[in-house]
N, C-alpha and C positions, 0 to 999 in steps of 0.2 A: 212286534212286542216279543215274539219268541226269543229274539236274540238276547234280550235282557233277563229272560227267565232261565237262560243256560247257565251252567256252572263250568268253570275251568280250573282245574287243580284245587277243587274244593271251595272256590270262591265265585260268587255270581259276576256276571260280565259287568255289571254296574260298579263293583268294587275295583275291578281291573281298570275300567275307564277312569275312575277317580283317582286311582294310583298313577295312571299315566299323566292325567292332567296335573296332579301335584308335582310329579317329576319334571314335566315340561315346563310348567310355571316356574319351579325353582331354578332350573337351568337357565332360564332367560334372565331371572332375577340375578343369578350368580355371575352370568357373563356381563350384564350391565353394571353390576357392583365392581367387578374387577376393572372394567374399562374406566369407571368413575374414579376409582382409587388411584389407578395408574396415571390418570390425567391430573388429578388434584395434587398428589404427592409429587408427580413429576414437575409440576410448576413451582412448588415449594423448593424442591431440590435444586432447581435451576437458579434460585435466588440465594442459595447458601453456599458456604465453602466447605461444609462438613461433608465427610464421606458416607456417613451412616445412612442419611436419607436416599442417597443415590443407590446403595445396596439394597435398601427396601423396594425401590422401584424396580430394580433388576430382579429381585426375588419374586414380586408380584407378576412380572411379565413372564416368569418361568412357570406360572400356574397354568396347566394344561387344561384344555376343554374337556378331555376324558376324565380328569379328576373331578371337575365340578359336575359332570354328567354322573359320575359314580355316586357323589354325594346326594344328587337330586334323586336318583333311583333308589338309593337306601332309605332316603326319607319317604318317597312314595310307597315303598314297600310295607310301610306301617299301616297302610290303608287295607291291606289284604292279610289273610291268614295263610302262612306257609307251613308245610310239614317240617319237622325237625331238622331233616337233612337239607331242606331248602333254606332254612334259616342259617344253618351253619355254612352252607355254600355262599349264601349272600355275605355273611360276615367275613368269611375268609377272602372272598374276591375283594370286597371293599378295603380290608386291611392291606392287602397286597398292593392294590392301587394307591392307597394312602402312603405306604412305604416308598413306592416308586416315586410319587410326587415329593416326598420328603427328600429322597435322594437327589432329585433335580434341583430342589431349593438349595440344599447344601452345595451341590455342584456350582450353582450360579453364584452363591456366596463366596465360595472359594475362588471362583473366576474373578469376582469383582475385587477381592483383596489382591490377587495376583496382577490385575490390571493397575491397581493403585501402586503396587511396588514397582511396576515398570515405569509408571510416570515418575516415581521418586528416583528411579535409576537414571532416568534422563536428566533429572535435576542434580545428580551427583550423589545420592544416597544409595549407592550400589549395593551396600551391604545388606540393607532391608530387602532389596529385590532378590538376593541370593537366598535369604532366610525363606521368603514366601515361595520361592520356586522349589525349595526342598520341602517345605511344610505343605505345600499344595499337593505335591505328588503323594506323600505319606497320607495327608488327609483324605484324598480321593480313594486311595486303596482301602483305608480303614472305613470309610463311608459306605462304599458299595459292598465291602464284605459284611458289615453289619446289616445292611439292607437285605442282602441275600439270605443271611441266616434267619433273620426275623421273618422273611417271606416264606422260607421253607418251613419254619415252625408253624406259621398260620395255615400252611397248606396241609398240615398233619404229619409232616415227616419229623422223625426223631433226630434232632440236631445234636443231642448230648454226645453220642459217639463221634460225630463229626468234629464238634469243638474239641473234645478230648484228643482226637487224632491230629487236628490242627496244632494244638498245644504242644504235643510231643514232637510233631514234625518241625514246629517253630523252634523248639529248643535245639533240636539237631542241626537245623540250618544255622541258628545263632552260633553254636559251637564251631561249626565248620567255617562260618565266614565272620568270626569274631573280630579279626583285624579290620576288615572292611566296615563292619557295623560300628567299631570303634571310631573309625575315621568319619563315618556318616554322622554319628552323634556329635563328634567333635565339630563337624561342619555346621550342624544346627546351632550348637552352643557359640561358635564363633560369630555366626550370622545374627543370632539374637542378642548376645551381649556386646557384640561389635567393638572388640579391642582394636580393630583396624577394619577399614573398608578399602575397596579397590581405589588406588591412587595415593594411598598413604605410603610414606617412606618410613620403613621399619628397620630394626636391627634385631637379629636373633643370634645370640652368641657372637661368633666372628663373622657372620654373614649380614650384609646390609643391601637393601634395594627397594624398589618401588612394587607394591602389590599390584599384579595384573589380573588375577582371577582367583576366586574362592570356589573350588568345585566340591563335589560330593566326597571325594576321597583325598584330594591334594589341594594345596594352595600354591600358586606360582608367582615367583618374584623375580623381577628384572634387576640384576645386580648393577652396581656402579660400573663394573668393567665390562657390562654388556651381555653376559650369558644369563640364561634363565635358570633360577634355582627352583626346585620342586621339593616341597615339604609335605610329608603326610600330616593330615590335619590333627591327628591325635598327638603326635610329636610336637607340633607347633603349639597346641593348646597347653602342653605341659611345660613349655619353655618360658623364660622371661623376655617378654617382647618389649622393646623400646620403640614408641610411636613418635617420630620426630615431626610428623605432620601436625600433630595436636600441641606442639610446643608454642607457647605465646611469647617467650622470651628466653634468653640464654644468660646463664650466670657464668662469668669468665673469671679465672684466677690466673694471674701471671706474675712473674718475679724478675728481678734483675739484681746485680751486685755491683758496688763501686769499690775502688781500691781502699786499702786500709788507712792510707795517709791523707784521706779527705778530712778537711776541717769539720769540727763538730757543728760550727754554725752552718755549713752547707748541708750537713746530714739533717739538721733540724728543718731546713727549707724543702727538702726533697718531697715529703709526704703531701704538703699543701700544693706543691708545684704539680705533682702528678695528678692529684685530685682536680685541680684546675683544668689540666689538659683534657681529662676525661669529661668534665663538665661542658667543655666547649664543642664536644663531638655530637653530631645529630644521632638520636636513638640510642645514646649511652647515658647510663645513670649510675653515678659512682656509689660504692657501698662503703669501702674503707681502703685506706692505704697506711701501711705501717713499716717502720723499721724492724724487721723480723727477727733477725739473729746475726750472730758472728759466724760467718762461714769459715771454711779452711783456708781460703784465700781472698775472701771478699766480705764486704758489709752488705747483707742481703735485705732487700725490700720486697714486700708483697702487696699487690693491689688486687681488689675485687670490684667488679662492676658488672651491670646487667645491660645487655643489648635488647632493646625493646623491639625486636623482630626475630622470627624463627629461622630466616634464611641463612644458611652457612656463608654464602658469598658476602652478605652484608656484614656479618661478624667479622669476617677476615678483613674487609675494607677499613671497618672502624678500628680494629687491632693495629692494622698497618699504620694508620694515621696517628694513632697514640704512640707507637714505637718511634716514628719519625720525629714527632714533637718532642718526646723524651730525649732522643739523641741531640736535637738542636738546643734544648734548654740546658741540659747538663753540659754540653760542649761550651756554651756561652759562659757558663759559671766556672769553667776549668775543672769539672768534675769528670773523672775518667771511669769508664766501666772496667771491672775487674775481669781477669781471666786466670785460669789455673796456673800458679806459679809455685816454685819451691826455692827457698833460700838456704844455702849451705854455709854454716858458720865454722871456720877453722881455728883451732887453738894456735897461739903463736909458736912458731918453729915447726909446725907440721906442713908437709908437702901438699900442695894442692892435688885434688883428685879430679879425674874426669869421669863423670857418670853418664852413661847412655840410658836414656829413658825409653821404655817400650811402650807399646799400647796400654792405655789405661794408667799410665804414670808409674808402672812398675819398673824397678831397675832391671837392666838387661846385661848378662855377661858379655 
């Protein structure tokens, strides 16, 4: 019985045994509770299509035994009386362990989001994969930087000067690498807003091609002629981009002219004739056909229709069929297409002149 009458660090042995029993019992409870939650939520997550419950299971699995042990010891320490320094040491150690566990939870959550992005990339949503890869890297750096600063603060270090120094250093680095940071931010903006993703056919100014990769600094596009075009992300974000991959239909405007001596009755027939030709084409929807204007050497018609498919090849096939049908229909009615002509009228008694016409219709000496 002498053992129970002794004191250790100002507390009887009975108090230490009680504290150990509480800590051990709580550790067993915590471990069993963790296993139960992982099992139950895991079975629920397996039957759902949402990603949230899967992330919860992964976060629970990231809970380490030493974190649970620290919580159990912290709870058991309430059964004993510790000196001020001892209390401060227990609190600091517990805080550091909690921060480390929070960092691991955040790391696992980021990894879960990145795994989801990779699955979406395999399904074709590669823009979101790029965004999560960029944000995952930045998130990890920010997460562990915050954990380190908070841990140092709980251990008694003065982090004010360190934070101030990091702030000044960050400004200096930002000024020195502003071009890269601008492209990096533009990359995040492109990935999150998704004006285009990998595989889209886009037009930027005079350049057109298929997006191959959206990187941290540059976006790479394979042009129609075969070469690879490299755009800084910041320049690309500030440009007007045409995304043809997201086109659902094409609006087509085309015109033609007939000769001036075409009878009015034939002119009245042409709009309905052309509309009927367009209606007979697959994937073509007419909008309007009009006798537009009196041209310099022709009577001009204009037709507008929609091709209900985004592919350029399909549009060209439809337009070719329409053109051939118009040629056949007008030819069968004796209507001739006009071409640039010039008629020279001479007054009686004047000698005929020979005029050589140069490029563009301009008289040539």
